[in-house]
N, C-alpha and C positions, 0 to 999 in steps of 0.2 A: 309752412315754408320759414326759414329763419329770415328776419328782416336787417336791414341795413339802415345805415344814417345819411339823411340828406341835409346839407348846410346851406343856408339862406343868410346873407348880410343885407342889410336895409340901414337907411337914414333914420336918425332921431327926428322926431317930432315934439314940438314944445306945445305944451298945453297953455291955457289964460292964465295970466299973471296973479290974479287976486286971489284964487282958491290956493294958489301955491303959496303964497306967502302967509296965508294964514295957517296954511298946513306947516309949513316949516316955524313958524312962532310955537305951534301946539309941540311940534317933534323937539324943538329946543328946550321947552321948559321939562319933558319927560326926561332928556338925555342930564338934565342937571339935577332932577330929582333923585333918578337912578343911579347916577353917577356911572352913566353907560356911554357906549361907543355907537354910532350908528355901522352897522353892516354894509359896505360897498361893493366887496369882491364875492360873488355869490353867483349860482346856477339856480334858474327858475325852471322847472319843467311841468310842462301841461300835458294831463292824458285826456285826450279828447275823443269822442268818436260820435255815433248816431244817436246822442240823448245831449238834454239840455246842460247838465251838471258836468263838472269835470273835475278832477283831482289834481291839485296845486302841489308841488315840492318844491321846498328851497333848500339848496345843498350848498353847505357851507365845508369847503374842502380844507383851507387853510387857517392857520392860527390856532390860539389855546386862550383861556381866560379863566379866571376864578369869579366866585360870585360877589365880592368886593367892585368887580368892575365888569357888569355885564355888558352883552351886547344886545342891540335892538335891531329889527327887521320890520319893515312896513308890509302888512298884508294887503294882496292884490286888491282894487276895490272892486265893491261889488257883495251881494248876500254871501256870507261863507260860514262854517260850522265845522263841526266833528276835527277838532285840532290834535295833532299828535306830535312829540319830539324825540326823536331816537337817535343813536349813533347809528355806523353803517353796520352792525351786528343786530340791529333790532333793539337794544337794550333802551329802555326808555329813560327820557332825562327830564328835570324840572324844569319848567317855565311858567312864566306869567304873562299879564297882558294888562293893559293901563284902565280900561273898564270895568264895570261890575261882571258882563258876562264877554265871553267871545265874541259874540255876534254883532254887541255895540262897538267894539274896539278895533282899531287902524293898526296898532301894533303888538309885535311879541317880543315878550323879554326873554331871553334866552342865560339861564343863570351860570352856566359853565360848560367848559368844554375841554377836552383832551387833545393837544395837539398831534397826536398820530391818529386819530379816527375822524371821519366825515361826521357832519351834524346834520340833519335831515327833519325838516320841518314841512308838516303835511297837513292838508285841510281839504274841504269839498267847497269849489266855488258854484254856488246854484245860479242856475239860469244863464249861463254863459253863453253857452252855443244858441243860435236863432234858426229855425227851420222857416224858410220863405220860398215859397213857389218851387217846392221839389229838391231845394238847396240848403243845406246846413250851411252858415255864413258867420263870419265875426271879425270885424277890424282891430287888428292888433297893432296897438302903438305902444311899445316900451324902450326905454333907454337900456335896460340890462340885456344881459344875454338871455335869450328864452330859447328853451329846446320844448318843440311841439310833437308829443308821442302820438302816434297815428295808430286807431284801432286796427286789428289788421284785416277787418273785414272790408276795410276801406282801401282801394287799388289806385285812385286817381285823385287828386286833391289839384286845387287851381289857386296860385300865388299872384294875386293882381291879374286874375283871369287869364293867366298862362297857367297850362297843365304840366303838373311834375307825376310821373309816374312812381307811386310809392309801393307797389306790390312786391318788391323787394328790399323795402326800407322800413325801417321804425320810426322815423318821423324828420322832422324839419328844426334846424338850428337856426335862429335868428337874432343877430348883434345889432341892437338899436333899431328894432322891429317897426317898421310902417307898412303892413300887410294887411290884405284883405283875403281872409282864409275863406276857401269855399270845398265842399265836395257835396256829391249827388246823394240824397236820401235813397232812391233806389237805382243803383248803379248796375243796370242791366241794359245791354243793348237788343235795339229792335232791327229787324231787317228787311230790306226793302230788295226787290228782284228785279234786274235789268237786264232785257233782251238785245242784244248786239250782235249782228254778222251770225243770227242763228245758232249763238251761246248765250246761256244764262249767266249772270254775275250777281252777286250778291253784295250790298252796300249796306253796312252796320251803322246804325244810329245810337250815341246815347246823348240824351236832351231832355231837359227839365220842360220841354213844351211839347208842339206838333208840329209836324210838316205836311204838306199836301202839294198835289199837282206835280209830282217829281218827272225830270225829262232828262233823256240823256241823249246829247248829239256828237256823234263820231265821226271818223274820215279823216280829214286833213287837220283838223282842231278837236280837241276833247272838251266837251264842256257839259257839267252835270248843273240843273235848275231845279229848285224848289222854293215853294211860298212857304213864309212862317207868318204868324200873327201876335204872338207874346211879345211884351214890351222889353224882356230882358233875358233873352234865349240864349243859354249856353250849350255848346256843341261839341262833341268827338264823332268825326266819321271817320269810320275804316274802310278804306278804298282798296280795292284790288289792284295791284300794278298793271296786270293782264289787261284791265279796263281803261285806267287812266294812269298815265306816267307823272312823277314829281319830279321837280318842285312846282306845287299848285301856287295860284293866286285868288284870292275870294273878293268878291263883289256882293255889295248889297244896295240894290236900288228900289224904286217904288213898282208895285205891281205892274205888270206889263211893260215895263220901261225895258226894252231890247239894247240900249245903247250902253256898254261898260266904258264909262270913262275912267280917268285915274282917281279922281277926287271919290270914286264909287268903291274905290279899293278899301277893304279893312284889315285890321290886323289878326295875323294868324299865325300858329306854330304847328310844326309836322314833328311828329316825336314817335320813338316804338317803332321804326323800320326795319322790317325783315325781308325776305326774299320775295315775299307774294304780297304784302299789305302795308301800307302806311296810314299812322292813325293822325288826322287833321283836327285841329281845334280850333275854334274862332266864337266871338260873340256878336248877336244881334241886337238892336235896341228898340225894335219897333216891327210894324207889320210892313211885309215888303219879300222882294225876293232876294233868295241866295245865289249866286253862279259861281260854279269852281271850275276853273279853267286850268287844265294840264298842260304838260310841258312836251317839246319835240324829243325824239331819241336822242338828239345830241345834247342837248340841257340836260337830260335825265344821266347821260352816262357823265358829264360832267360833274353833276351832285355826287355820284357813286364815287368818283375817283377821289372828291374830297373827303369823304367820308371813311375810306378805305386809307388814304393817308394818315387821318387822325388816329385811326384805330392802329395803325403799323407802328406809330409814333409813340403810342400810350404802351404796346406790348413790350416794345425795346425797354422803356422806362421800367417796367414791372420786372423784367428780366434782370435789369440792372441792380434794380433793388433786391432781388432775390439773392442775387451773387454776392451783393455786400451784406448780406444778413439783415437787412434793416430790421429793428424794433417795431412791432404794431401798439402804439398805445391803446390804452383802453378809454372808449369815450367817457368824457366828464373828469378828466384828468388833466393836468397842467400840460404835460405834453402832447396831448391830443389838440388842446386848443392852441397852442403854437403852431403845432403841424399844418391846420386848418387856415392859419393866418398866413404861414409862407407858402403854402399851396394856391391860395389866392392869385398870388402873383403870377405865378407858373402858368395856371387855368387861364387867365386872361388872355394870355397869347395866342390860345386857341381859338377864341370867340369867332374872327371874322374869317373861319374856316367853315362855320355852321351855316345850314340852309336858310335859318333866322336871325342868326348872329347881327348880320349887319343891319338889317329892319330895326332890331331891337335898339341898337347903337344910333341909329337915325329918328327913331321915334318922336317926335316932340310934343304935336298935337295928338295927332291922333292916340347801465346795465354793465356788461361786462363782456361786451364783444371785440374782438381783435379787428382792427380796422387799418385799411390806408387810404389815403386822400387821392380819390377819383370821381369824375362823375359819368354816367353810364345811362344813354338811352339806346336800345336795342342791341347793346353789345357796344356801341360806338361810343367811346369815351369822349365828352364834351364837358362845356361849362357854358352858360347862358346869364344875360344881363336882363334882367326885367325889372324895368324903371328903376333902377340902381340895386337892384337884387343880383348878387352872384350865387349861382346854384353850385352845389358839389354833392356828390354821392360818396359815402363811405362804403367801401368794399371791403369784406371779410379777407 
């Protein structure tokens, strides 16, 4: 299945001052020695999957220079190897580095570039992703524009614990990244059967831990309880709407605590809703009991109307674009970047209409594919803020 692009914006996080001062002195000396210029306008691409090593690409799209005025780029910190420099046609270009070996170096010296061709620097970054308790994880903090390309076998990633369905996406784009990226090593749902009103319902779980003592209480209210033990357990629960109506509230209490107070409520995300099921995601921090509370038919209908309104507005927008013959930019081009920036302002207006947008806004303590800028979950066009993150999905 062809994948699409998902764009994410974050705030910039500064590193400690002393090492930065030293690095600046080293870089300044290299620039003087080589009569070089530091490249600041570039796109950095990470290709990640269920393995520790990743491929890194630096793409320089604009500008031209000759050997008497080379350009310098900084290598992403970490163990690195296997460098190559090519143009967009795959033709190899000459390059150098400041130390005796590439593995020891911090900078790559690019000797020349033609103005009409992109320049691509590629290398392997060793031991980048970390596998912990069934989750691949990495904290990303970069001031530059970062594109994280996701392996096709991964269908759900988590950005600062928020789920993002990338089953139809090629990856995420981070501008000023401050994100904890996670995804399951074994992305396989397990099923638990619930008997209610002489009917059997399957509730599916995707988690890096275990659950026990699951109980469902129906009737006037809908309540699903189960116990957990792991310290840092991430969940996706696929709930049939015939069993429990959304929107949901999720509580985390001590075991055998039957009082669900407001202080026990934890952050949750509902995504990929269709006519029969909703995916619900949340994170627990220790041993205790999870309680999922369903909604009334009236509350559920209000949410359906909100989602339908958003979908209707986006369909009209797409029709207008098609009638105008809007050109679809190629990802990685200047036009695509400008379109993404413009659309961020438009998409923010839709946020309050989402089931979880208000919760996010108020949370203080607790390649060559043609694309258009939209955000889609379950066929519903949306955008959401995740701790300062703006999510956008790029559609072919």
